[in-house]
DOPADO-591635 format. One record per residue: residue in one letter; x, y, z of N, C-alpha, C, O in turn; chain. Coordinates in steps of 0.2 Angstrom, whole numbers, padded with zeros to 4 digits, m for minus. Layout:
# DOPADO-591635
residuo n.x n.y n.z ca.x ca.y ca.z c.x c.y c.z o.x o.y o.z cadena
A X Y Z X Y Z X Y Z X Y Z A
...
This chain:
# DOPADO-591635
residuo n.x n.y n.z ca.x ca.y ca.z c.x c.y c.z o.x o.y o.z cadena
M 0530 0517 0503 0525 0515 0499 0527 0514 0492 0529 0519 0489 A
D 0526 0508 0489 0527 0507 0482 0521 0508 0478 0517 0504 0478 A
L 0521 0513 0473 0514 0514 0469 0515 0512 0462 0511 0513 0458 A
S 0521 0508 0461 0521 0505 0454 0516 0499 0454 0515 0496 0459 A
L 0514 0497 0448 0510 0492 0447 0513 0485 0448 0519 0484 0445 A
S 0509 0481 0451 0512 0474 0451 0511 0470 0444 0508 0473 0440 A
E 0513 0464 0444 0513 0461 0437 0505 0459 0436 0503 0460 0430 A
E 0502 0458 0441 0494 0456 0440 0491 0463 0438 0486 0462 0434 A
Q 0492 0468 0441 0489 0474 0439 0491 0476 0431 0487 0479 0428 A
E 0497 0475 0430 0499 0476 0423 0495 0472 0418 0493 0474 0413 A
Q 0494 0466 0420 0490 0461 0416 0483 0464 0415 0480 0463 0410 A
L 0480 0466 0421 0474 0469 0421 0473 0475 0416 0468 0475 0412 A
R 0478 0479 0417 0477 0485 0412 0478 0483 0405 0474 0486 0401 A
S 0482 0478 0404 0483 0476 0397 0477 0473 0394 0475 0473 0388 A
S 0473 0469 0398 0467 0466 0396 0462 0471 0394 0459 0470 0389 A
F 0461 0476 0398 0456 0481 0397 0458 0485 0391 0454 0488 0387 A
R 0464 0487 0390 0467 0491 0385 0466 0487 0378 0464 0490 0373 A
S 0467 0480 0378 0466 0476 0372 0459 0476 0370 0457 0477 0364 A
L 0454 0476 0375 0447 0476 0374 0445 0483 0371 0442 0483 0365 A
F 0447 0488 0373 0446 0495 0371 0449 0496 0364 0446 0500 0360 A
D 0455 0494 0363 0458 0494 0357 0454 0491 0351 0454 0494 0346 A
R 0451 0485 0353 0447 0482 0348 0440 0485 0347 0437 0485 0341 A
E 0437 0487 0353 0430 0488 0352 0428 0495 0355 0422 0497 0355 A
C 0433 0500 0356 0431 0507 0358 0435 0512 0355 0439 0516 0358 A
D 0435 0512 0348 0438 0517 0344 0434 0524 0345 0428 0523 0348 A
V 0436 0529 0342 0433 0535 0342 0426 0535 0339 0421 0539 0341 A
E 0425 0531 0334 0418 0530 0331 0413 0527 0336 0408 0529 0336 A
C 0416 0522 0340 0411 0520 0345 0409 0525 0350 0403 0526 0352 A
V 0414 0529 0352 0413 0535 0357 0408 0540 0354 0403 0542 0357 A
R 0409 0541 0348 0405 0546 0344 0398 0544 0343 0393 0547 0344 A
S 0397 0537 0341 0390 0534 0340 0386 0534 0346 0380 0533 0346 A
A 0390 0533 0352 0386 0533 0359 0383 0539 0361 0379 0539 0365 A
E 0385 0545 0358 0382 0551 0360 0375 0552 0357 0374 0549 0351 A
P 0370 0556 0360 0371 0560 0366 0370 0556 0372 0372 0559 0378 A
L 0368 0550 0372 0367 0547 0379 0373 0545 0382 0373 0545 0388 A
G 0379 0544 0379 0385 0542 0382 0386 0535 0385 0389 0534 0390 A
F 0382 0531 0381 0382 0524 0384 0382 0519 0378 0378 0520 0373 A
A 0387 0514 0378 0387 0509 0373 0385 0502 0375 0389 0499 0379 A
P 0379 0500 0375 0377 0494 0378 0381 0487 0376 0383 0483 0380 A
E 0383 0487 0370 0387 0481 0368 0394 0481 0371 0397 0476 0373 A
L 0397 0487 0371 0403 0488 0375 0403 0486 0382 0407 0483 0385 A
W 0397 0488 0385 0396 0487 0392 0396 0479 0393 0398 0477 0398 A
K 0392 0475 0389 0392 0468 0390 0399 0465 0390 0401 0461 0394 A
R 0403 0468 0385 0410 0465 0385 0414 0467 0391 0418 0463 0394 A
V 0413 0473 0394 0416 0475 0400 0414 0470 0406 0418 0468 0410 A
V 0408 0469 0406 0405 0465 0412 0408 0458 0411 0410 0455 0416 A
E 0408 0455 0405 0411 0449 0404 0418 0448 0406 0421 0443 0408 A
L 0422 0454 0406 0429 0454 0408 0429 0455 0415 0435 0454 0418 A
G 0424 0456 0419 0424 0456 0426 0424 0462 0430 0425 0463 0436 A
A 0423 0468 0426 0424 0474 0429 0419 0476 0434 0421 0479 0439 A
A 0413 0474 0433 0407 0476 0438 0408 0473 0445 0406 0476 0450 A
D 0411 0467 0446 0411 0464 0452 0418 0462 0455 0419 0459 0460 A
M 0423 0464 0451 0430 0463 0452 0432 0465 0459 0436 0462 0463 A
A 0430 0471 0461 0432 0475 0467 0427 0473 0473 0428 0476 0478 A
V 0422 0469 0472 0418 0467 0477 0421 0461 0481 0424 0457 0478 A
P 0421 0461 0488 0424 0456 0492 0422 0449 0490 0416 0448 0488 A
E 0426 0444 0491 0424 0437 0489 0418 0435 0493 0414 0431 0490 A
V 0418 0436 0499 0412 0434 0503 0405 0437 0501 0400 0434 0503 A
A 0406 0442 0497 0399 0445 0494 0398 0443 0487 0394 0446 0484 A
G 0402 0438 0484 0401 0436 0477 0406 0439 0472 0405 0438 0466 A
G 0411 0443 0474 0415 0446 0470 0422 0443 0469 0423 0438 0472 A
A 0426 0447 0466 0433 0444 0465 0438 0446 0470 0444 0443 0470 A
G 0436 0451 0474 0441 0453 0480 0446 0457 0478 0451 0458 0481 A
A 0446 0461 0472 0451 0465 0470 0451 0471 0474 0446 0473 0477 A
T 0457 0475 0474 0457 0481 0478 0455 0487 0474 0453 0487 0468 A
L 0454 0493 0478 0452 0499 0475 0458 0501 0470 0456 0505 0465 A
L 0464 0500 0472 0469 0502 0467 0469 0498 0461 0470 0501 0455 A
D 0467 0491 0461 0465 0488 0455 0460 0491 0451 0460 0492 0444 A
A 0455 0493 0454 0449 0497 0451 0452 0504 0448 0449 0506 0442 A
A 0456 0507 0451 0459 0513 0448 0463 0512 0442 0463 0516 0437 A
V 0466 0506 0441 0470 0505 0435 0465 0504 0429 0467 0507 0424 A
I 0460 0501 0430 0454 0500 0425 0452 0507 0424 0451 0509 0418 A
S 0451 0511 0429 0448 0518 0428 0452 0522 0424 0450 0526 0420 A
E 0459 0522 0425 0464 0525 0420 0463 0524 0413 0463 0528 0409 A
T 0461 0517 0412 0460 0515 0405 0454 0518 0402 0453 0519 0396 A
I 0449 0518 0406 0442 0521 0404 0443 0528 0402 0440 0530 0397 A
G 0447 0532 0406 0448 0539 0404 0452 0539 0397 0451 0544 0393 A
E 0457 0535 0397 0462 0535 0391 0458 0534 0384 0459 0537 0379 A
F 0452 0530 0385 0448 0529 0379 0442 0533 0379 0438 0532 0374 A
V 0441 0537 0384 0434 0540 0385 0428 0535 0384 0424 0536 0380 A
A 0429 0529 0386 0425 0523 0385 0418 0525 0388 0417 0527 0394 A
P 0412 0524 0384 0406 0526 0386 0402 0520 0390 0397 0518 0388 A
V 0405 0519 0395 0403 0513 0400 0404 0516 0407 0409 0518 0409 A
P 0399 0515 0411 0399 0517 0418 0402 0513 0423 0399 0510 0428 A
V 0408 0511 0422 0412 0506 0426 0413 0509 0433 0412 0505 0438 A
V 0415 0515 0433 0416 0518 0440 0410 0518 0444 0410 0516 0450 A
E 0405 0520 0442 0398 0521 0446 0396 0514 0448 0394 0513 0454 A
T 0397 0509 0444 0395 0502 0445 0399 0499 0451 0397 0496 0455 A
I 0406 0500 0450 0411 0497 0455 0409 0500 0462 0409 0497 0467 A
V 0408 0507 0462 0407 0510 0468 0401 0508 0472 0400 0506 0478 A
A 0395 0507 0468 0389 0505 0470 0389 0498 0473 0386 0497 0478 A
N 0392 0494 0469 0392 0487 0471 0396 0486 0477 0395 0482 0482 A
R 0402 0489 0478 0406 0489 0484 0402 0492 0490 0403 0489 0496 A
L 0398 0497 0489 0394 0500 0494 0389 0495 0497 0388 0494 0503 A
L 0386 0491 0492 0381 0486 0494 0384 0481 0498 0381 0479 0503 A
A 0390 0479 0496 0393 0474 0500 0395 0476 0507 0395 0473 0512 A
R 0397 0483 0508 0399 0486 0514 0393 0486 0519 0394 0485 0525 A
L 0388 0488 0516 0382 0489 0520 0380 0482 0523 0378 0482 0529 A
G 0380 0477 0519 0379 0470 0522 0372 0468 0524 0372 0462 0527 A
T 0367 0472 0523 0361 0470 0526 0358 0464 0521 0361 0464 0515 A
D 0352 0461 0523 0350 0456 0518 0347 0459 0511 0349 0456 0506 A
L 0344 0465 0512 0342 0468 0506 0348 0470 0501 0348 0470 0495 A
A 0353 0473 0505 0359 0475 0501 0362 0469 0497 0364 0470 0492 A
L 0363 0464 0501 0366 0458 0498 0362 0455 0492 0365 0452 0487 A
V 0355 0455 0493 0351 0452 0488 0351 0457 0482 0352 0454 0476 A
T 0351 0463 0483 0352 0468 0477 0358 0467 0474 0359 0468 0468 A
L 0364 0466 0478 0370 0466 0475 0371 0459 0470 0373 0459 0465 A
S 0368 0454 0473 0368 0447 0470 0365 0448 0463 0367 0445 0458 A
D 0359 0451 0463 0355 0452 0457 0359 0456 0452 0359 0455 0446 A
A 0362 0461 0454 0365 0466 0450 0371 0462 0447 0372 0463 0441 A
I 0375 0458 0450 0380 0455 0448 0378 0449 0443 0381 0449 0437 A
D 0373 0446 0444 0370 0440 0440 0368 0443 0433 0369 0440 0428 A
L 0364 0449 0434 0361 0452 0428 0366 0457 0424 0365 0459 0418 A
G 0372 0458 0427 0376 0463 0424 0374 0470 0423 0374 0474 0419 A
S 0370 0472 0429 0366 0478 0429 0371 0484 0430 0376 0484 0433 A
V 0369 0490 0427 0372 0496 0428 0370 0499 0435 0364 0499 0436 A
M 0374 0500 0440 0373 0503 0446 0376 0510 0447 0381 0511 0444 A
T 0373 0514 0452 0376 0520 0453 0375 0523 0460 0370 0520 0463 A
V 0378 0528 0462 0376 0531 0468 0375 0539 0466 0378 0542 0462 A
A 0370 0541 0470 0368 0548 0469 0372 0552 0474 0373 0551 0480 A
L 0375 0558 0471 0380 0561 0475 0377 0567 0479 0380 0570 0484 A
S 0371 0568 0479 0367 0573 0483 0361 0570 0485 0358 0565 0482 A
R 0358 0572 0491 0352 0569 0494 0346 0571 0490 0346 0576 0487 A
P 0341 0567 0491 0334 0569 0487 0331 0576 0490 0332 0577 0496 A
V 0329 0579 0485 0325 0586 0487 0318 0585 0484 0318 0584 0478 A
D 0313 0586 0488 0306 0585 0486 0305 0578 0482 0302 0578 0477 A
G 0309 0573 0484 0308 0567 0481 0311 0566 0474 0310 0561 0471 A
E 0316 0570 0473 0320 0570 0466 0327 0570 0467 0330 0573 0472 A
L 0331 0565 0464 0338 0565 0464 0340 0569 0457 0338 0567 0452 A
R 0345 0574 0458 0347 0578 0453 0354 0576 0451 0358 0574 0455 A
W 0355 0576 0444 0361 0575 0441 0365 0569 0443 0370 0569 0446 A
V 0361 0563 0443 0364 0557 0445 0369 0554 0440 0367 0553 0434 A
P 0375 0553 0442 0380 0550 0437 0377 0543 0434 0375 0539 0438 A
A 0377 0542 0428 0375 0536 0425 0367 0535 0426 0365 0529 0425 A
G 0364 0540 0429 0357 0539 0430 0353 0538 0424 0347 0535 0425 A
A 0355 0540 0418 0351 0538 0412 0350 0531 0411 0346 0529 0407 A
V 0355 0527 0413 0356 0520 0411 0356 0515 0417 0356 0509 0416 A
A 0356 0518 0423 0357 0513 0429 0350 0510 0431 0345 0513 0432 A
E 0351 0503 0432 0345 0500 0435 0344 0500 0442 0339 0499 0445 A
G 0350 0502 0445 0350 0503 0453 0353 0510 0455 0359 0511 0452 A
V 0350 0514 0459 0353 0520 0461 0353 0520 0469 0348 0518 0472 A
I 0359 0521 0472 0359 0521 0479 0360 0528 0482 0364 0532 0479 A
V 0356 0530 0487 0357 0537 0489 0356 0537 0497 0353 0533 0500 A
A 0359 0542 0500 0359 0543 0507 0354 0549 0508 0355 0554 0505 A
D 0350 0548 0513 0346 0553 0516 0347 0554 0523 0343 0550 0527 A
G 0351 0558 0526 0353 0558 0533 0357 0551 0535 0361 0549 0531 A
E 0354 0547 0540 0357 0541 0541 0353 0535 0538 0354 0529 0540 A
R 0349 0537 0533 0346 0531 0530 0349 0531 0523 0351 0536 0519 A
V 0351 0525 0521 0353 0523 0514 0348 0519 0510 0345 0514 0513 A
L 0346 0522 0505 0340 0519 0501 0343 0517 0494 0348 0519 0491 A
V 0339 0512 0491 0341 0509 0485 0335 0510 0480 0329 0507 0482 A
L 0335 0512 0475 0330 0513 0470 0331 0508 0464 0337 0509 0461 A
T 0327 0504 0463 0328 0499 0457 0322 0500 0453 0316 0497 0454 A
D 0323 0503 0447 0317 0504 0442 0320 0505 0435 0326 0505 0435 A
R 0316 0505 0430 0318 0506 0424 0321 0513 0422 0318 0518 0424 A
P 0328 0513 0420 0331 0519 0419 0327 0523 0413 0325 0519 0408 A
P 0328 0529 0412 0325 0533 0407 0328 0532 0400 0325 0533 0395 A
E 0334 0530 0400 0338 0529 0394 0338 0535 0390 0338 0535 0383 A
R 0338 0541 0393 0338 0548 0390 0342 0552 0395 0340 0553 0400 A
A 0347 0555 0392 0351 0559 0397 0349 0566 0397 0346 0569 0392 A
V 0350 0570 0403 0349 0577 0403 0354 0580 0399 0360 0578 0399 A
A 0353 0585 0394 0357 0588 0390 0363 0591 0394 0362 0594 0398 A
N 0369 0589 0392 0375 0591 0395 0381 0591 0390 0381 0587 0385 A
L 0386 0596 0391 0391 0597 0386 0395 0591 0385 0397 0589 0379 A
A 0396 0586 0390 0400 0581 0390 0397 0575 0387 0401 0570 0385 A
S 0391 0575 0385 0387 0569 0383 0388 0563 0388 0389 0557 0385 A
L 0387 0564 0394 0388 0559 0399 0380 0557 0401 0376 0561 0400 A
P 0379 0551 0403 0373 0548 0404 0370 0551 0411 0368 0547 0415 A
L 0369 0557 0411 0367 0560 0417 0359 0560 0417 0356 0561 0412 A
A 0356 0560 0423 0349 0560 0423 0346 0562 0430 0349 0561 0435 A
H 0340 0565 0430 0337 0566 0436 0332 0560 0437 0329 0558 0433 A
R 0332 0558 0443 0328 0552 0445 0324 0553 0451 0325 0556 0456 A
S 0318 0550 0451 0313 0551 0456 0315 0546 0462 0317 0540 0460 A
A 0315 0548 0468 0317 0544 0473 0310 0540 0476 0311 0536 0481 A
H 0305 0542 0474 0298 0538 0476 0299 0531 0474 0301 0529 0469 A
G 0297 0527 0479 0298 0520 0478 0304 0517 0480 0305 0511 0480 A
A 0309 0521 0482 0315 0518 0485 0315 0515 0491 0310 0517 0496 A
Q 0318 0509 0492 0318 0505 0498 0324 0507 0503 0329 0508 0501 A
V 0323 0507 0510 0328 0508 0514 0332 0502 0515 0330 0497 0516 A
V 0338 0502 0513 0343 0496 0513 0347 0496 0519 0349 0490 0521 A
A 0348 0502 0523 0352 0501 0529 0351 0508 0533 0349 0513 0529 A
T 0351 0508 0539 0351 0514 0543 0356 0515 0548 0359 0510 0550 A
G 0357 0521 0551 0361 0521 0557 0368 0525 0555 0369 0526 0549 A
A 0372 0526 0560 0379 0529 0559 0383 0525 0554 0387 0527 0550 A
H 0383 0518 0555 0387 0514 0550 0385 0515 0543 0389 0515 0539 A
A 0378 0515 0542 0376 0516 0535 0378 0522 0532 0380 0523 0526 A
A 0378 0528 0536 0380 0534 0534 0387 0534 0532 0389 0537 0527 A
A 0391 0531 0537 0398 0531 0536 0400 0527 0530 0405 0529 0526 A
A 0397 0522 0528 0398 0517 0522 0397 0521 0516 0400 0521 0511 A
F 0391 0525 0516 0390 0529 0510 0395 0535 0509 0397 0536 0503 A
R 0397 0538 0514 0403 0543 0514 0409 0540 0511 0412 0543 0507 A
A 0410 0534 0513 0416 0530 0510 0416 0529 0503 0420 0529 0499 A
A 0409 0527 0501 0408 0526 0494 0409 0532 0490 0412 0532 0484 A
V 0407 0538 0492 0408 0544 0488 0415 0545 0488 0418 0548 0483 A
D 0419 0544 0493 0426 0545 0493 0429 0540 0487 0434 0542 0484 A
E 0427 0534 0487 0429 0529 0482 0428 0532 0475 0431 0531 0470 A
W 0422 0535 0474 0420 0538 0468 0425 0543 0466 0427 0544 0460 A
R 0427 0547 0471 0431 0553 0469 0438 0550 0467 0441 0552 0462 A
V 0440 0545 0470 0447 0542 0469 0447 0539 0461 0451 0540 0457 A
L 0441 0535 0460 0441 0532 0453 0440 0537 0448 0442 0536 0442 A
T 0436 0542 0449 0434 0547 0444 0441 0551 0443 0442 0553 0438 A
A 0445 0552 0448 0451 0555 0448 0456 0551 0443 0459 0554 0439 A
A 0455 0545 0443 0459 0540 0439 0457 0541 0432 0461 0541 0427 A
V 0450 0541 0431 0447 0543 0424 0450 0549 0421 0452 0550 0415 A
L 0450 0554 0425 0452 0561 0423 0459 0561 0421 0461 0564 0416 A
W 0463 0557 0425 0470 0557 0423 0471 0553 0416 0475 0556 0412 A
G 0468 0548 0415 0468 0544 0409 0466 0549 0403 0470 0548 0398 A
A 0461 0552 0404 0459 0557 0398 0463 0562 0397 0465 0564 0392 A
G 0466 0565 0403 0471 0571 0402 0477 0569 0399 0480 0572 0395 A
R 0480 0563 0401 0486 0560 0398 0485 0559 0390 0489 0561 0386 A
R 0479 0556 0388 0478 0555 0381 0477 0561 0377 0479 0562 0372 A
A 0474 0566 0380 0473 0573 0377 0480 0576 0376 0481 0579 0370 A
L 0484 0575 0380 0491 0578 0379 0495 0574 0374 0498 0577 0370 A
D 0494 0567 0374 0497 0563 0369 0495 0565 0362 0498 0566 0357 A
I 0488 0567 0361 0485 0569 0355 0488 0575 0353 0490 0576 0347 A
A 0489 0580 0357 0492 0587 0356 0499 0586 0354 0502 0589 0349 A
I 0503 0581 0357 0510 0580 0355 0511 0578 0348 0515 0580 0344 A
A 0507 0573 0346 0507 0570 0340 0505 0575 0334 0508 0576 0329 A
Y 0500 0580 0336 0498 0585 0331 0504 0590 0331 0505 0592 0325 A
A 0507 0592 0336 0512 0597 0336 0518 0595 0332 0522 0599 0330 A
K 0520 0588 0332 0525 0586 0328 0524 0586 0321 0529 0587 0317 A
E 0518 0586 0319 0516 0587 0312 0514 0594 0309 0516 0595 0303 A
R 0511 0597 0313 0509 0604 0311 0515 0609 0311 0519 0609 0315 A
K 0515 0612 0305 0521 0617 0304 0519 0624 0304 0514 0626 0301 A
A 0523 0628 0306 0522 0635 0306 0529 0638 0304 0534 0637 0307 A
F 0529 0642 0299 0535 0645 0296 0540 0640 0294 0547 0640 0295 A
G 0538 0634 0292 0542 0629 0289 0545 0624 0294 0548 0619 0292 A
V 0543 0625 0301 0545 0620 0306 0540 0617 0310 0535 0621 0311 A
P 0540 0611 0313 0535 0609 0317 0534 0613 0323 0539 0616 0326 A
I 0527 0615 0325 0526 0619 0331 0529 0616 0337 0530 0620 0342 A
A 0530 0610 0338 0533 0607 0344 0540 0609 0345 0542 0609 0351 A
T 0543 0612 0340 0550 0615 0341 0550 0621 0345 0556 0624 0347 A
Y 0545 0625 0345 0544 0631 0348 0544 0630 0356 0540 0626 0359 A
Q 0548 0634 0359 0549 0634 0367 0542 0635 0370 0540 0631 0375 A
S 0538 0639 0368 0532 0641 0371 0527 0635 0371 0523 0634 0375 A
V 0528 0631 0366 0524 0625 0365 0527 0619 0369 0524 0615 0373 A
A 0533 0618 0368 0537 0612 0371 0537 0613 0378 0536 0608 0382 A
H 0539 0619 0381 0539 0619 0388 0532 0618 0392 0532 0616 0397 A
R 0527 0621 0388 0521 0620 0391 0519 0613 0391 0516 0610 0396 A
M 0520 0609 0386 0519 0602 0386 0523 0598 0392 0520 0594 0395 A
A 0529 0600 0393 0533 0597 0398 0530 0599 0405 0529 0594 0409 A
D 0527 0605 0406 0524 0606 0412 0518 0602 0413 0516 0600 0419 A
L 0514 0601 0408 0508 0598 0408 0509 0590 0410 0506 0587 0414 A
A 0514 0587 0407 0516 0580 0408 0518 0579 0415 0517 0574 0418 A
T 0522 0584 0418 0524 0584 0425 0518 0584 0430 0518 0580 0434 A
A 0514 0589 0429 0508 0589 0433 0503 0583 0433 0501 0581 0438 A
L 0503 0580 0427 0499 0574 0426 0502 0568 0429 0498 0564 0432 A
E 0508 0568 0429 0512 0562 0433 0511 0563 0440 0510 0558 0444 A
G 0511 0569 0443 0509 0570 0450 0502 0568 0452 0501 0566 0457 A
S 0498 0570 0447 0491 0568 0448 0490 0560 0448 0487 0558 0453 A
R 0493 0557 0444 0493 0549 0444 0496 0546 0451 0492 0542 0453 A
L 0501 0549 0453 0504 0546 0459 0499 0548 0465 0498 0544 0470 A
L 0496 0554 0465 0492 0556 0471 0485 0551 0470 0483 0549 0475 A
N 0483 0550 0464 0477 0545 0463 0479 0538 0466 0475 0536 0470 A
R 0484 0536 0464 0486 0529 0467 0487 0529 0474 0485 0524 0477 A
K 0490 0534 0477 0491 0534 0484 0484 0534 0488 0483 0531 0493 A
A 0479 0538 0485 0473 0539 0488 0469 0532 0487 0466 0530 0492 A
A 0470 0528 0482 0467 0522 0481 0470 0517 0486 0466 0513 0489 A
W 0477 0517 0487 0480 0512 0492 0478 0514 0499 0476 0509 0503 A
V 0478 0520 0501 0476 0523 0507 0469 0521 0509 0468 0519 0515 A
A 0464 0521 0504 0457 0519 0506 0457 0512 0509 0452 0511 0513 A
E 0461 0508 0508 0461 0501 0511 0466 0500 0516 0466 0496 0521 A
G 0472 0503 0515 0478 0502 0519 0478 0507 0525 0480 0505 0531 A
Q 0476 0513 0525 0475 0518 0530 0469 0522 0530 0469 0528 0528 A
P 0463 0518 0531 0457 0522 0530 0456 0528 0534 0451 0532 0532 A
D 0459 0529 0539 0458 0536 0543 0461 0542 0539 0459 0547 0540 A
Q 0465 0541 0533 0467 0546 0529 0463 0546 0522 0464 0550 0518 A
A 0458 0542 0521 0455 0541 0515 0451 0547 0513 0452 0549 0507 A
G 0447 0550 0517 0443 0556 0515 0448 0561 0512 0446 0565 0507 A
R 0453 0563 0516 0457 0569 0514 0461 0568 0508 0461 0572 0504 A
L 0463 0562 0507 0467 0560 0500 0462 0560 0495 0464 0561 0489 A
A 0456 0557 0496 0451 0557 0490 0450 0564 0488 0449 0565 0482 A
L 0448 0568 0492 0447 0575 0490 0453 0578 0487 0452 0582 0482 A
M 0459 0577 0489 0465 0580 0486 0465 0577 0479 0467 0581 0474 A
A 0465 0570 0478 0466 0567 0472 0460 0570 0466 0462 0571 0461 A
Y 0454 0570 0469 0449 0572 0464 0450 0579 0462 0449 0581 0456 A
A 0451 0584 0467 0452 0591 0465 0458 0592 0461 0458 0596 0456 A
F 0464 0589 0462 0470 0590 0458 0469 0587 0451 0471 0589 0446 A
A 0466 0581 0451 0465 0578 0444 0461 0582 0440 0462 0582 0434 A
G 0455 0585 0443 0451 0589 0439 0455 0595 0436 0454 0597 0430 A
E 0459 0598 0440 0462 0604 0438 0467 0602 0433 0468 0606 0428 A
T 0471 0597 0434 0477 0596 0429 0474 0593 0423 0477 0595 0417 A
A 0469 0589 0423 0466 0586 0417 0463 0591 0413 0463 0591 0407 A
E 0459 0596 0416 0456 0601 0412 0461 0606 0409 0460 0608 0403 A
Q 0466 0607 0413 0471 0611 0410 0475 0608 0404 0476 0611 0399 A
A 0476 0602 0404 0479 0598 0399 0475 0598 0393 0477 0599 0387 A
A 0468 0597 0394 0464 0596 0388 0463 0603 0385 0462 0604 0379 A
T 0462 0608 0389 0462 0615 0387 0468 0617 0382 0467 0620 0377 A
D 0474 0616 0385 0480 0618 0381 0480 0614 0375 0482 0616 0370 A
S 0479 0607 0376 0479 0603 0370 0475 0605 0364 0477 0605 0358 A
L 0469 0607 0366 0464 0610 0361 0467 0616 0358 0466 0617 0352 A
H 0470 0621 0362 0472 0627 0359 0478 0626 0355 0480 0629 0350 A
F 0482 0620 0356 0488 0619 0352 0486 0617 0345 0489 0618 0340 A
H 0479 0615 0344 0477 0613 0338 0474 0619 0334 0472 0619 0328 A
G 0474 0625 0337 0472 0631 0334 0464 0630 0333 0461 0627 0337 A
G 0462 0633 0328 0455 0633 0327 0452 0626 0325 0446 0625 0327 A
Y 0456 0622 0323 0454 0615 0322 0452 0611 0328 0448 0607 0328 A
G 0455 0613 0334 0453 0610 0340 0445 0611 0342 0443 0606 0346 A
F 0442 0616 0339 0435 0617 0341 0430 0613 0336 0424 0613 0336 A
M 0433 0610 0331 0429 0606 0326 0428 0599 0328 0432 0596 0331 A
L 0421 0597 0327 0419 0590 0329 0423 0585 0326 0423 0579 0328 A
E 0426 0586 0320 0430 0581 0316 0436 0579 0320 0439 0574 0319 A
Y 0439 0583 0324 0445 0582 0328 0443 0579 0335 0439 0581 0338 A
D 0447 0573 0336 0446 0570 0342 0447 0574 0349 0444 0572 0354 A
I 0451 0579 0349 0453 0582 0355 0447 0585 0358 0447 0586 0364 A
Q 0442 0587 0354 0436 0590 0357 0432 0585 0362 0429 0587 0366 A
L 0433 0578 0360 0429 0573 0364 0432 0573 0371 0429 0573 0376 A
Y 0439 0574 0371 0442 0574 0378 0441 0580 0382 0440 0580 0388 A
F 0441 0586 0378 0440 0592 0381 0433 0592 0385 0432 0594 0390 A
R 0428 0589 0381 0421 0589 0384 0420 0584 0389 0417 0586 0394 A
R 0423 0578 0388 0422 0573 0394 0425 0576 0400 0422 0575 0406 A
I 0431 0578 0400 0435 0581 0406 0431 0586 0409 0430 0586 0415 A
K 0428 0591 0405 0424 0596 0408 0418 0593 0412 0417 0595 0418 A
G 0415 0588 0409 0409 0585 0412 0411 0581 0418 0408 0582 0424 A
W 0416 0577 0418 0418 0573 0424 0420 0578 0430 0419 0576 0436 A
S 0423 0583 0428 0426 0588 0434 0420 0591 0437 0421 0593 0443 A
L 0414 0591 0434 0408 0595 0437 0403 0590 0440 0398 0593 0442 A
L 0404 0584 0440 0399 0579 0442 0397 0580 0449 0391 0579 0451 A
N 0402 0582 0453 0400 0583 0460 0399 0591 0462 0400 0593 0468 A
G 0397 0595 0457 0396 0602 0458 0403 0606 0456 0407 0603 0454 A
D 0402 0612 0458 0408 0617 0457 0414 0614 0461 0414 0612 0467 A
P 0420 0613 0457 0426 0610 0460 0428 0614 0466 0432 0611 0470 A
R 0427 0620 0466 0429 0624 0472 0426 0622 0478 0429 0623 0484 A
R 0420 0619 0478 0417 0616 0484 0421 0610 0487 0421 0609 0493 A
E 0424 0606 0482 0429 0601 0484 0434 0603 0488 0437 0600 0493 A
L 0437 0609 0486 0443 0612 0490 0440 0614 0497 0444 0614 0502 A
Q 0434 0617 0497 0431 0619 0504 0430 0613 0508 0432 0613 0514 A
R 0428 0608 0505 0427 0602 0509 0434 0599 0512 0434 0597 0517 A
L 0439 0600 0508 0446 0597 0510 0448 0602 0515 0451 0599 0520 A
A 0447 0608 0515 0449 0613 0520 0445 0611 0527 0448 0611 0532 A
D 0439 0609 0526 0435 0608 0532 0438 0601 0535 0438 0601 0541 A
V 0440 0596 0531 0442 0590 0534 0449 0591 0537 0450 0588 0542 A
M 0453 0595 0534 0460 0596 0537 0460 0601 0543 0464 0600 0548 A
W 0456 0606 0543 0456 0611 0548 0450 0613 0552 0449 0617 0556 A
G 0445 0609 0550 0438 0610 0553 0434 0616 0550 0437 0620 0546 A
P 0427 0615 0550 0423 0620 0547 0424 0627 0550 0426 0628 0556 A
P 0423 0633 0546 0424 0639 0548 0420 0641 0554 0414 0639 0555 A
G 0422 0645 0559 0419 0647 0564 0419 0643 0570 0416 0644 0575 A
């Protein structure tokens, strides 16, 4: 299995990196808080084809793979870009996979309008969806309730539930949602979509963790203690090397999980859980240590490292306590206890 990027994927990464270099500096990220969404940047991202690129051609998309989407997701994390690309890609691919008339009409409308779409990671409770990723700005929310998959299309609140990461999280009412598909196929399609969300979010976490470490390395080369840069101290340099190694392992695992999702789907769930759990662990450690390398400055809002620390914390918790992901992985590999 060759996990290096193809020439086309390198060009794809270069295109999005060029866009974010021009239009997503840290001032853009800061100005998008507390909602965590930049509408003008979203328009540019849609124009570049992010929303429908990984939708099959027969459903009106460009037919790109999940690995292609992971390449974009790495760049999203690198710039902590305030645009819900992952959520929209996953939701649009799910609609195409469901394939019902309502699903395809909803997908066509979403692509034509450049709508923000998302999936709810937990089932509705008393008619309410809790902590929906991008729920504060999504025009469409897809949720599973047993073997029924429903789609909610209404006006988003455009106000996020207060959260450390300044992500566009929101609680949404499920009242008025339409049943878009039913049966075992629909339930399996939704589970596959959640696995794809894990893979792409893992790629986002890797990108953010890698940039957090790069920020710390640059700071450690300039910051002096006792007349020498702190990067020359073994306690700092060795820790940075350990973090870089762990992050590289995370990136390889992410890309393998993305490739397997389409090349060997029978292994997709297991590797998606592995990638998401490991990416959250390594990225959070990288951000935490990088913040500490800054000393007291790391906790000041004027320094960029706190943006990465907060985003990574939030992304890692989107599907609940990360320890639950490890329990799910154990259940997949060895069966539920008892």
